[in-house]
C-alpha positions as CSV (number, residue, x, y, z in Angstrom):
1,M,0.0,0.1,0.1
2,K,1.4,3.0,-1.0
3,K,1.5,6.3,1.8
4,S,0.4,9.3,0.6
5,P,2.3,12.3,1.3
6,A,1.5,15.2,3.8
7,T,2.4,18.2,1.5
8,I,2.4,21.8,2.7
9,T,2.4,23.8,-0.9
10,D,2.2,27.0,0.7
11,S,4.1,27.6,4.2
12,H,2.7,31.5,4.3
13,G,5.9,32.3,5.6
14,Y,5.9,29.9,8.3
15,T,8.4,27.5,9.3
16,S,7.9,24.3,11.6
17,E,10.1,25.8,14.2
18,G,7.9,29.3,14.3
19,L,4.8,27.1,14.5
20,K,6.1,24.8,17.4
21,R,6.2,28.3,19.1
22,E,3.2,29.3,17.8
23,R,0.9,26.2,18.9
24,F,1.7,27.3,22.8
25,N,-0.5,30.7,21.8
26,Y,-3.5,28.5,21.5
27,K,-5.8,27.1,24.3
28,S,-8.0,24.9,22.6
29,H,-6.5,21.2,22.5
30,S,-8.4,21.3,18.9
31,E,-6.2,24.2,18.0
32,F,-2.6,23.0,19.4
33,M,-3.4,19.3,17.5
34,R,-4.1,21.1,14.1
35,I,-0.8,22.8,14.4
36,T,1.1,20.1,15.5
37,I,-0.5,18.0,12.4
38,V,1.0,20.9,9.9
39,I,4.5,21.0,11.5
40,A,4.8,17.0,10.9
41,S,3.6,17.7,7.6
42,M,6.0,20.4,7.0
43,K,8.8,17.8,8.1
44,G,7.9,15.3,5.8
45,M,5.7,12.6,7.4
46,D,3.2,11.2,5.8
47,V,-0.9,11.0,5.9
48,Q,-0.9,7.7,7.3
49,T,1.6,8.1,9.6
50,I,-0.2,11.3,10.7
51,A,-3.4,9.6,11.0
52,E,-1.9,6.9,13.3
53,A,0.1,9.2,15.4
54,H,-3.1,11.3,16.6
55,S,-5.8,8.4,15.9
56,L,-7.5,10.6,13.1
57,D,-8.8,9.5,10.1
58,K,-6.6,10.2,6.8
59,K,-9.3,12.4,5.2
60,T,-9.1,14.6,8.6
61,I,-5.2,15.2,8.0
62,E,-5.8,15.9,4.7
63,S,-8.6,18.5,5.6
64,Y,-6.4,20.1,7.8
65,I,-3.3,20.6,5.5
66,E,-5.8,21.6,2.6
67,Q,-7.1,24.5,5.2
68,F,-3.4,25.4,6.2
69,N,-2.4,25.4,2.3
70,K,-5.4,27.4,1.5
71,G,-5.7,29.8,4.4
72,G,-2.4,29.8,6.2
73,L,-2.8,29.5,10.3
74,E,-6.1,31.3,10.3
75,G,-7.6,29.2,7.7
76,L,-6.3,26.0,9.5
77,L,-8.0,27.5,12.9
78,K,-11.3,28.6,11.4
79,T,-13.8,26.6,12.3
80,E,-17.5,26.9,11.5
81,K,-20.2,26.3,14.1
82,K,-22.7,23.7,12.6
83,T,-26.0,24.0,13.8
84,A,-28.8,21.6,13.8
85,G,-31.4,23.8,12.9
86,P,-34.5,24.7,14.9
87,L,-35.9,21.7,17.0
88,S,-39.4,20.5,16.3
89,L,-41.9,20.0,18.9
90,T,-44.6,18.3,19.2
91,N,-47.9,19.3,20.1
92,S,-48.5,16.9,23.5
93,S,-52.5,17.6,22.8
94,S,-52.4,16.5,19.5
95,R,-51.3,13.0,20.3
96,S,-54.1,10.8,21.2
97,S,-54.0,9.1,25.1
98,T,-55.9,6.9,26.2
99,K,-56.7,7.1,30.0
100,P,-58.9,4.8,31.6
């Protein structure tokens, strides 16, 4: 099985050493891990190895690398809040109930 490379195509001026220092400015575990994954990619680790090391899916690793390539650190750390939409409440009076 061929290992796919995790390739940073645009460093946006960052080096792996600079990112190592930068990641400590972030309090969230998720942000810290995303930066750590980009550092591993910059150092030449392949997607499969990074995924196994962090117990994540390969597609997740590829997504983080793509986000960094497109938008740098800001793009990597930008998270969109997903909402489930409005809740649908049932009208209890419209339910048929059987009372003795």
